C-alpha positions, 0 to 999 in steps of 0.5 A, a space after each residue: 224822506 218819505 217813500 211814495 208811489 205814484 201810480 200812472 206814468 202821464 204827464 200829471 203823475 210823471 210831474 207829481 212825482 218829479 216834484 217829490 222826488 226833488 224833495 228828496 223823498 223816496 218815489 217810485 213811478 208805476 207805468 203801464 209800459 216797461 219801454 216807459 219805465 226804461 226811458 224814465 230811468 235811463 233818460 230821465 225823460 217821458 217824451 210822450 207826456 211831457 215832451 223836452 222835460 228833464 226829470 230828476 235822476 232820484 225818481 225811479 219808474 217801474 212797470 212792476 206794481 208790487 215794486 212801487 208799492 212795496 214799503 211805500 207810506 202814500 200811494 198817490 193814484 193819477 190815472 184816468 177815471 175810466 181805469 181807477 177802478 182797474 188799478 185800484 184793484 190791482 193796487 188792494 190785491 198787492 197790499 193784500 199780499 204784502 199786508 200793508 197800510 197807506 195813506 191813499 191818495 190820488 189826483 185824478 179829475 172826474 166822475 165815473 159814469 153810469 154811477 156818477 161816483 166820485 174817485 174816493 168813492 171808488 177806492 173806498 169801493 176798491 181798497 179795503 179799509 183796513 189797507 187805507 189810512 186815509 183818503 186825500 186829494 190833490 188838486 188846483 191850478 196846476 197844468 203839468 206842463 208849467 209844473 214841470 218847469 218850476 212855474 210858480 204853482 199853489 194846490 189843494 190837498 183834501 182830506 178828512 184826516 188833517 194829519 194825512 193832508 199835512 204829510 202831503 203838503 210836506 211831501 210836495 212842499 217847495 220854493 216853486 210848489 206850495 200845497 194848502 190843505 182843506 177838509 172838504 174832499 167832496 167839494 173838492 172831487 166835484 170842483 176838480 171834475 166840474 171844471 173840465 166841462 166848462 174849460 170845454 165851453 171856454 175853449 169853444 168860445 175861442 175857437 169861434 173868435 169870441 174874446 175875453 169877455 165871453 170867457 169870463 162870462 162863461 167862467 163865471 157862470 159856470 163857477 155859479 153852476 159848479 157851487 150849485 151842484 155842490 151845494 146840493 151834494 153837501 159840499 162846503 161853498 167856500 171850496 168853490 172859491 178856493 184853488 180848487 175850485 175857482 183856482 183850477 177854473 181859471 187855469 183850465 178854462 184860459 190855457 192851451 195846456 188844458 186838453 179840455 180847453 184844447 178840444 173845445 177849441 178845436 171843436 169851435 174851429 170846426 173838427 168833430 169829436 172823434 177826430 179830436 180825441 183821435 189826435 190828441 192821443 190822451 184822455 179828455 176827462 171834460 168829455 166824459 164828465 159832461 154826460 155823467 154830470 148832465 144826467 146826474 143834474 137831471 136825476 136831482 133837478 139841478 139846473 145847469 144850463 152851460 153843462 146842459 148846452 156843452 152836453 148838446 154840443 158833444 153827444 147830440 151833435 148841435 151847432 155851437 152858435 145854436 147852443 149859445 143863442 139859447 143860453 143868451 136867450 134864456 130868461 133874464 134874472 138876478 145875479 143873486 
């Protein structure tokens, strides 16, 4: 049995915490509100984020961060990108007071605005090294709504520390949830963030009435863009052909369970972005990631026409069909 604290009571944090709890680990799920913690502990549900799902009786929730982290061997952060620094800073204060060292992992998929930093870079800056033995990430094709129903799922656990990745692997592995390990944290984090951009585009195509041909073309060329940026930043090319890359891209870019896909679909149907964000009630990571990646690619002279097109739709209010026409009219070239 491993003691693990999961920070973030949204759909993905709750689903991962539930997997670990069902595997007989000592799991404490930190939520921002006592009301949510009371619901999880008393009713074993999290209706706002996982409607009609039943959570493990062994999962304990708390709104007290110090209590969640106390004696934990692993701390897994699963909060939106925009609050990662805030939560990491609070965690550092708690670990300092407890004089406590942990394996620090995350399952957040995005890049910081303005700095373009990855989640692990933010954690590295906010949590002193003496309180973290290693950094790791959980990613891959894994919708929380399917994981909670025990749909067959495979994920990737990336870390430079092989032993830490293997420990996380054992925490989560069971008959319906199969983790693999890899040593490319950089590539895994980039793939996890970038696929959300492509998923918005895929949903938009469906909203406009296009079919599987269009989606397949977008996902394939989108993967090429993801890989190009990854290589420019020093990632391993094979990461983009694995669970953290193409696997996550397929499930996010093809399923209505993806908030990014749904946001794109509604854009294609004619809704405006603000309306979509207000109705969704949850963070659409791909929206902010599009801006960060567009700006970063421009500064580093990496050609990313699909990302640029989606940026024009989201931030310059250009009509979807005009952007699609521009992409389809680009100079002809070799696929290689």
